[in-house]
N, C-alpha and C positions, 0 to 999 in steps of 0.2 A: 248191232250192225248199222252202218251208216251209208246211205245212198248219196249220189252226187247229182247236183242240179246245175245245168249250164245256163249262165246268163251273160250273153255277149262273150267277152274274153274271160269272164270270172266264173269260178266254180264255187258253189255253196253247198253245204251239207243239208241233206233232207233229214228231217227229224225222225228219230226212232220212236217206237211206242213206249210210253211211260205211264200207262193207264193205272197201274197200282204201285206207283213209286213210294207213296207214303207207307204202305203196309210192308214194302220191301226194305225200308230203312233198317240198319242194324239196331238191335235192341238198346244199345247204349244211347241212342237218340230219342227213344220213346218218351223220356221224362223231361226233355229240354223244352222250354216254352216255345210255342209256335212263333212268337215274336222274335225268337233267336235262330230260327231255321231260315234257310234260303228257299224262297217259294217263287215259282215262275208265275207271271201274270200277263194278262192280255189287255192292252190298251184299246179302248173303244171296241170291245169284244164283238159287238153285233153288227159292225159296219159291213160285214160280208154280204148282208142282204138288204142294202139300201134300195129304196124304190126311187128310181131316177125321175119319175113323174109325180112324186109327192110334193106337197107344199114346202116352201122354205120355213125354217124355224122363225117364230115371231121375233126372236132376239137378233136376227140379221138386220143390217142397216137398211134404212129406207132407200139409199142409193143403189145398193146391191139388189134390193127387191125390184126396183124399177128396171134395172139392167136385165135382170132375169126375166121380167115380164115382156120386155121388148125383144130380147135376143136369146130366148131359151134354147134355141137350136145350137147356140155356141156355148152358153153358160152351163147347161146341164151336163154335157160330157166332161167338161172341166171339173165341175163340182164332184161328179161321180168318181173320177180317177184320183182326186186329191183328198176326198173325204173317206174313201175306202182304205181302211187300215188293216183289215184281216181278209183272208180268203178261204177259211175253213169254218164249218159249222161249229156250233157250241159243243156238240157231242164229239166231233173230231178234235177240238181243242182240249177237251177233257182227256181224251185218249192220249194226246201228245204229252200231257202232264200239267197243263195249266190248272192252277188252283185259286187264282185271284182273277176276278172278272170285273172290269170297268164297264158298268151298265148305265147308260144315260137314258132316262125314262121321260116320256112326255105324252101329253094328250094332244091330238091333232086339232087344229082350229076348225070350228064349224062342224065337228063330228058329233052327231047326236048320241052316239053310243058311249059306253064307259070303257071302251077298249083303250089300252095304252100301247105305245110303240117305243122302240129305241130310236135314238137320234144321233146324227152327226151332220149338221147343216141341213139335211133333209131327213125323212123318216124311213123306217124299215118296212119291208113287206110283212115280216112276222110280228105278231103281237107279243107283249111281254109275258103274259101268262102261259101262252102256248109254248114259248121257249123255256120258261122255268119249269114247266111240266116235264120237258125232256131232261132237264138237269135232275129233277127229283127221281125220275125213272132210272137214270144212269146211276145215281147214288145207291139205289136199291140193289144194284148188281155189284157195287163196289163199296161194301159196308165199312171199310177202314180208310176210305179216302175222305178228306175234309176240304170243303170249298169256302172261299170268302167271296160273297156277292156284294159289290159296292154299288148301290143304287144312288144316283145323283141327278142333278140338274132340274128335273121335274117341271119343265116348262108347260104352262097351261093347266096346272093342277092346283085346285083349291083344297082346303082342309077336308071337305067332304070326300073329294076324290082320293086324297091321301088315305083317309081312314078306311075307305072301301078297299083300296089296294093292299093296305097292311093286313086287313082281315083276311083277304084272299091268300096272301103270303103265309100267314099263320096256318091257315087250313091246308095249304099245299104241302108245306114242309113239316108241320106238326111237331112231333117229338124230336125231329132231326135238328130243330133250331136250338142253338146254344145261347142261353140267356147271358146278358152282359155281366151279371153278378157272379158268374162262374169264376172262381178264384184262380185255379190252376188250368192253363190252357196248353196242356201237353197232349201229344197223341194218345198216350196211355189213358189219361183222364177222360179225354173225349170218347175214346172207344168204350170205356167202361160205362159211360152214360148214354151211349148211342147217339151222340151229337155229331152231325156232319156238316152243318151249315152255320157260318157266321154271317149275319146279315147286317151290313153297314148301310146306314140310311142318312143321307145328308139333309137333315131337317130337324127343327126344334121339337118335332113330334116324337123324337126318340125318347124323350123324358117320360112320355105316357106309356111306353111299351117296353117292358124289360126284355123282350125277345130281340130288340133292335140294338145295334152297336152304333156309336157315333161315326161321323165321317172319318175316313182314314187319310192322313196327310199324303199327298202325291207330289213328289219333287218333279216338276215339269219345267224343263229348261227353256222351251220356246225358242229353240235354235235350229238352224237348217243343216248344220254339219256335226259329225261325230265329235270333233274336237270341242265345239261349242257346248255340246251336251255334257261331255266329260268334265270340262272346266266347271260347269254349273254343279254337277253332282259332287265333285271333289270339294267345292266350296261348302256345300251343305254338310258333307262328311266332317269337315273341319269344325263345323258348328256343333257337332255332336248329334247322335241319333235320338229320335223320340223314344219315349218309354214303351209305347204300345206299338201296334202295327204301323208300318209306313212303307211307301212305294217309291222306288227309284225308277223313274221313267226313262227308257232309252229312246223313246219316240221323237222323231224329228218333226219340225214345223217349218213350212215354207211360207214366207209372206206373200201377199197377193201380187206384189210387184215382181217377185221372182217367178211366180206361176205364169204371169202374163208374158214374161220374156223367154220362158222355157216351155213352150206349148207342147213339145214332143215328150216331155218328161211327165212323171206321175209320182205320187208318194211311194209307190212300189219301187220304181227305179232309183229314187233318191235314197230310200232305205237300204236297198241291196248294195248300192255303190259305197255306202258308209259302213257296211256291216263288219268288215274285217277289223276295222279300228275299234268298233264297239265290242266285238268278240274278244279282242286282246284285253280290253279293260275289264270285262266281266270275269275273265279267267283269273285275274289278279285279286278279285274281291274275296271277302270272307264274311260268313254269317257269325252270329254270336252276340255277346253282350257288350263288347268293347265299344267305345264311343265312335269309332270309325267303321263299325261293322254294318252290314246291310241286312235287310229282311226280304221284302217282296221286290222282285226286279221284273218290270213289265216292259213289253215292247210291241211293235207292229209286225204283222206277217209271221206269227208264231208257228204257222204250219210249215212253210218251206224253209224257214231259218231255224237253226238248232238251238234256239234260246233255252228251251226247256231242259235239255240234257246238260247244257252248260251250267245253268243255275242249280239244278238238282245235284250235280257233281260237287258243287261248292260245299255241301254238307259233309263231305269227307274231311274237311278241315276241322270239324268239330270232334272228330274221333281221336281217342288216344293213339299215340304212334303205333303201339302194338296192334291195335285193331286195324289200322290202315294196311298192314302187311298181309292181312288175311285175304284180301281180294278187292277188286274194284266194285264200288256201289253202282246202282243204276244211274 
């Protein structure tokens, strides 16, 4: 069932629940490598809980930092509405069907604790470990669902901080962590071993820890229109798909000049106004091993927009024709 969401003159589909879509896939797909399945992903997955009063990231420019210090009453609302890419909690995103999470991790400046937070220009209210505890708890209730956690950026973290964080991740997920030496990454093989978490870690420290996977390529267009994003993704497809996991990002990016000129807009309005064009493109894609096939497809506002159902449905194209006649998949 699909609900309708009204946005101005445009109607958009509300996402249905896909909390067990992997276990509901036809048996014909259980032995296909995960890298050949179509998997829904969440770009900047934790930006739904940004703290508008938190410090700016160290990597922001000095000029922007000065402007924010002088005119925070203006800059902070603008930052908040353009840095927010999601509006559902991580548990809600899991229930919608998201299985790839873009997680940007950092340590706050001048914070004497070893707490880590998620980031997108500013920091989140929620800490990393508290959030991932929710993921681990959810997985306990859904033993045949597999998630890919892509940890990256790591601003303000030294080697000691990394090692402490990694040790806590190992303790938290334990036997659910799939080691990168695992040869066959199909649903059937993962279920047989009890693995539910692939932990991608954008750091050279991966070499020290067999429980970690290297950074996953993310095709980021850095464009503010659907057509610009699609042209970029089609160019990458023409170059051929990577051998392992990779992400096609549907997320739009607005330059600061555009933001300054369009003060009534937000990333949400920009994303929704471009959605129908992105939807049309997604529906034409296919998973699999062909050079132009896709794997993970990630986007913004994966709660109100029906990205998950669209991406999951692409897996029908992997079924033999006789199987597709038996009925529609989730």
